[in-house]
MIBA-729043 format. One record per residue (C-alpha): residue number from 1; y, x, z. Coordinates in Angstrom, 2 decimals, decimal comma. Example, Ala and Ser with C-alpha at 12.3 -4.5 7.8 and 13.67 -1.06 7.14 Angstrom:
<pts>
[1 [-4,50 12,30 7,80]]
[2 [-1,06 13,67 7,14]]
</pts>
This chain:
<pts>
[1 [4,86 23,45 20,39]]
[2 [6,54 20,27 19,23]]
[3 [6,60 20,03 15,45]]
[4 [8,89 17,01 15,16]]
[5 [11,86 15,40 16,80]]
[6 [10,96 13,08 19,63]]
[7 [12,10 9,88 18,00]]
[8 [8,53 8,60 17,81]]
[9 [8,08 9,04 21,57]]
[10 [10,69 6,37 22,25]]
[11 [10,01 3,06 23,96]]
[12 [9,98 1,46 20,52]]
[13 [7,14 3,79 19,46]]
[14 [4,89 2,83 22,37]]
[15 [5,86 -0,85 22,14]]
[16 [4,92 -0,87 18,46]]
[17 [1,41 0,39 19,07]]
[18 [0,87 -1,88 22,04]]
[19 [2,10 -4,98 20,23]]
[20 [0,53 -4,34 16,83]]
[21 [-2,65 -2,41 17,61]]
[22 [-3,13 -3,18 21,29]]
[23 [-3,38 0,40 22,54]]
[24 [-1,26 3,40 23,52]]
[25 [-1,91 6,61 21,55]]
[26 [-3,31 9,49 23,57]]
[27 [-2,63 12,23 21,02]]
[28 [1,03 11,54 20,30]]
[29 [1,39 14,68 18,17]]
[30 [-1,16 13,27 15,73]]
[31 [0,76 10,03 15,44]]
[32 [4,08 11,84 15,06]]
[33 [2,56 13,53 12,03]]
[34 [1,36 10,16 10,70]]
[35 [4,94 8,89 10,86]]
[36 [6,55 11,94 9,23]]
[37 [7,22 11,69 5,52]]
[38 [6,99 14,75 3,29]]
[39 [10,79 14,76 2,92]]
[40 [10,96 15,96 6,53]]
[41 [8,00 18,33 6,40]]
[42 [7,96 21,25 8,78]]
[43 [6,16 24,55 8,43]]
[44 [3,46 25,49 10,92]]
[45 [1,42 28,68 10,49]]
[46 [2,24 28,76 6,80]]
[47 [1,34 25,12 6,12]]
[48 [3,58 22,16 5,35]]
[49 [3,05 19,47 7,97]]
[50 [3,59 15,80 7,08]]
[51 [1,56 12,60 6,83]]
[52 [-0,01 13,16 3,40]]
[53 [-3,37 14,46 4,63]]
[54 [-3,65 11,57 7,10]]
[55 [-2,68 9,17 4,32]]
[56 [-5,56 10,47 2,22]]
[57 [-7,99 9,96 5,10]]
[58 [-6,62 6,54 6,03]]
[59 [-6,87 5,32 2,46]]
[60 [-10,63 5,95 2,48]]
[61 [-11,13 4,42 5,94]]
[62 [-9,06 1,32 5,12]]
[63 [-10,90 0,77 1,85]]
[64 [-14,28 0,97 3,62]]
[65 [-13,20 -1,42 6,38]]
[66 [-11,80 -3,98 3,94]]
[67 [-14,90 -3,75 1,76]]
[68 [-17,17 -4,37 4,76]]
[69 [-14,98 -7,23 6,02]]
[70 [-14,96 -9,01 2,66]]
[71 [-18,68 -8,46 2,13]]
[72 [-19,40 -10,30 5,37]]
[73 [-16,68 -12,95 4,99]]
[74 [-17,77 -14,01 1,49]]
[75 [-21,60 -13,72 1,44]]
[76 [-21,98 -15,76 -1,76]]
[77 [-19,34 -14,03 -3,86]]
[78 [-20,13 -11,40 -6,46]]
[79 [-19,01 -7,81 -6,89]]
[80 [-16,14 -8,70 -9,21]]
[81 [-14,56 -11,14 -6,76]]
[82 [-14,94 -8,71 -3,84]]
[83 [-13,53 -5,76 -5,79]]
[84 [-10,53 -7,74 -7,01]]
[85 [-9,76 -9,13 -3,56]]
[86 [-10,01 -5,70 -1,97]]
[87 [-7,60 -4,41 -4,62]]
[88 [-5,13 -7,12 -3,66]]
[89 [-5,29 -6,25 0,03]]
[90 [-5,02 -2,45 -0,29]]
[91 [-2,58 -2,36 -3,21]]
[92 [0,57 -0,37 -2,61]]
[93 [2,70 -3,51 -2,89]]
[94 [0,62 -5,31 -0,25]]
[95 [0,65 -2,35 2,14]]
[96 [4,39 -1,88 1,71]]
[97 [4,90 -5,55 2,58]]
[98 [2,56 -5,24 5,56]]
[99 [4,42 -2,18 6,86]]
[100 [7,67 -4,12 6,74]]
[101 [6,10 -7,15 8,40]]
[102 [4,77 -5,21 11,41]]
[103 [8,00 -3,23 11,89]]
[104 [6,61 0,14 10,86]]
[105 [9,53 1,16 8,65]]
[106 [11,87 1,75 11,60]]
[107 [9,52 4,37 13,05]]
[108 [9,07 6,54 9,98]]
[109 [10,89 9,88 9,93]]
[110 [12,24 10,68 6,46]]
[111 [15,39 11,77 4,68]]
[112 [17,41 8,59 4,92]]
[113 [19,83 9,57 2,15]]
[114 [16,87 9,65 -0,27]]
[115 [15,26 6,38 0,80]]
[116 [15,60 4,82 -2,63]]
[117 [13,28 7,45 -4,08]]
[118 [10,45 6,66 -1,68]]
[119 [9,18 3,30 -2,90]]
[120 [5,81 3,50 -1,14]]
[121 [6,91 5,05 2,14]]
[122 [5,75 2,07 4,23]]
[123 [2,32 1,71 2,68]]
[124 [1,77 5,47 2,78]]
[125 [2,68 5,60 6,47]]
[126 [0,38 2,69 7,27]]
[127 [-2,54 4,51 5,67]]
[128 [-1,61 7,64 7,59]]
[129 [-1,68 5,65 10,84]]
[130 [-5,14 4,38 9,96]]
[131 [-6,20 7,98 9,48]]
[132 [-4,74 8,95 12,86]]
[133 [-6,41 6,03 14,63]]
[134 [-9,72 6,99 13,04]]
[135 [-9,43 10,59 14,23]]
[136 [-8,54 9,53 17,76]]
[137 [-10,89 6,58 18,21]]
[138 [-13,64 6,81 15,60]]
[139 [-14,69 4,50 12,81]]
[140 [-16,06 1,55 14,80]]
[141 [-12,99 1,22 17,01]]
[142 [-10,70 1,60 13,97]]
[143 [-12,65 -1,05 12,11]]
[144 [-12,34 -3,46 15,04]]
[145 [-8,59 -2,87 15,34]]
[146 [-7,98 -3,35 11,63]]
[147 [-10,05 -6,52 11,41]]
[148 [-8,81 -8,19 14,58]]
[149 [-5,21 -6,94 14,76]]
[150 [-4,32 -6,63 11,06]]
[151 [-6,59 -8,54 8,66]]
[152 [-6,96 -11,63 10,83]]
[153 [-3,35 -11,58 12,04]]
[154 [-1,12 -10,42 9,21]]
[155 [-3,17 -10,85 6,02]]
[156 [-3,86 -14,33 4,66]]
[157 [-7,11 -13,36 2,97]]
[158 [-8,10 -16,88 1,92]]
[159 [-4,77 -17,41 0,18]]
[160 [-5,10 -14,07 -1,59]]
[161 [-8,61 -15,02 -2,65]]
[162 [-7,39 -18,23 -4,29]]
[163 [-4,29 -16,67 -5,83]]
[164 [-4,29 -15,78 -9,50]]
[165 [-4,28 -11,99 -9,44]]
[166 [-4,72 -11,31 -13,12]]
[167 [-1,07 -11,41 -14,12]]
[168 [-1,81 -9,10 -17,04]]
[169 [-3,96 -11,77 -18,70]]
[170 [-1,47 -14,50 -17,80]]
[171 [1,38 -12,52 -19,37]]
[172 [-0,60 -11,75 -22,52]]
[173 [-1,63 -15,41 -22,85]]
[174 [2,01 -16,49 -22,45]]
[175 [3,03 -13,99 -25,15]]
[176 [0,38 -15,25 -27,58]]
[177 [1,54 -18,84 -27,14]]
[178 [5,17 -17,80 -27,73]]
[179 [4,34 -15,40 -30,57]]
[180 [5,58 -12,45 -28,56]]
[181 [3,79 -9,12 -28,41]]
[182 [3,04 -8,06 -24,83]]
[183 [1,96 -4,46 -24,44]]
[184 [1,80 -1,77 -21,79]]
[185 [2,75 1,88 -21,79]]
[186 [2,21 4,73 -19,36]]
[187 [5,68 6,00 -18,48]]
[188 [4,43 9,01 -16,55]]
[189 [1,58 10,40 -14,51]]
[190 [2,05 12,63 -11,51]]
[191 [0,18 13,93 -8,50]]
[192 [0,86 12,84 -4,95]]
[193 [0,47 14,96 -1,84]]
[194 [-1,39 18,13 -1,11]]
[195 [-4,67 16,55 -2,21]]
[196 [-3,06 15,94 -5,65]]
[197 [-3,88 12,24 -5,85]]
[198 [-2,90 11,12 -9,33]]
[199 [-0,51 8,20 -9,69]]
[200 [0,45 6,25 -12,80]]
[201 [3,66 4,46 -13,68]]
[202 [3,09 1,67 -16,19]]
[203 [5,69 -0,48 -17,89]]
[204 [5,50 -3,82 -19,68]]
[205 [6,93 -4,16 -23,19]]
[206 [7,69 -7,52 -24,76]]
[207 [8,32 -7,23 -28,50]]
[208 [8,91 -3,54 -27,82]]
[209 [11,61 -4,12 -25,21]]
[210 [11,01 -2,53 -21,76]]
[211 [10,48 -4,89 -18,84]]
[212 [9,30 -4,17 -15,29]]
[213 [7,40 -1,05 -14,26]]
[214 [5,15 -0,20 -11,31]]
[215 [3,37 2,77 -9,76]]
[216 [-0,22 2,71 -8,49]]
[217 [-3,22 5,01 -8,11]]
[218 [-4,99 3,75 -11,25]]
[219 [-3,79 2,70 -14,69]]
[220 [-5,34 -0,76 -14,27]]
[221 [-3,65 -1,38 -10,92]]
[222 [-0,26 -0,14 -12,13]]
[223 [-0,46 -2,40 -15,20]]
[224 [-1,41 -5,39 -13,05]]
[225 [1,51 -4,81 -10,69]]
[226 [3,95 -4,27 -13,57]]
[227 [2,66 -7,47 -15,18]]
[228 [3,10 -9,40 -11,92]]
[229 [6,67 -8,14 -11,51]]
[230 [7,48 -9,01 -15,13]]
[231 [5,86 -12,45 -14,91]]
[232 [7,76 -13,31 -11,74]]
[233 [11,03 -12,01 -13,20]]
[234 [10,62 -14,15 -16,32]]
[235 [9,72 -17,15 -14,17]]
[236 [12,82 -16,70 -12,01]]
[237 [14,91 -16,63 -15,19]]
[238 [13,33 -19,87 -16,39]]
[239 [11,72 -18,17 -19,38]]
[240 [8,25 -18,87 -18,01]]
[241 [7,89 -22,35 -16,60]]
[242 [6,39 -22,91 -13,13]]
[243 [3,30 -24,64 -14,47]]
[244 [2,30 -21,76 -16,72]]
</pts>
């Protein structure tokens, strides 16, 4: 029985996998699920079917692959450097950007009239695809695909490693120099998917006035992303100078 519409069996579907990952899926039903957002869930034998379970699995696989890759790539770096760089690569913002870069967004099935409410749809779908690839091909093959076809092709790891990631500290330092109070607040917490993964929305406050907000799977990550968005917004307005 087909659970989903056949959009993902189009020529574009097969071309995507061949061009990006270098293979053609054998279990197309599995990959149709990976590309189906919860907004278009179907019911099968009393269960809601969408890509959330595969996203959960792919998140763990991707994190392990990236950790192994960085461990080998930077043999002299410590745990703090490796952890921070992995966080940069697997952050929701980075995965959303990656999904757009590889053309994944056009293949995702979701309620188009609600697209504005699904800020992480690309990153979530990418993780779900990783989960599907793992189930079909195993860990070693998935690791090889991710390293050779994604990390070495689409992710500039060395640039990320040299980039200043700690925007929270940068923003706080800027505030101290300008006698402005920079603080953070948790706007809301909520669970995501059937596995109830908790997410946090943090917002930056400057002298008590709300600035940018961001959603991530930990308070620390959501604050960092909100700080980055706020810092870049202030820089684009000329409030923070380029050299700072």
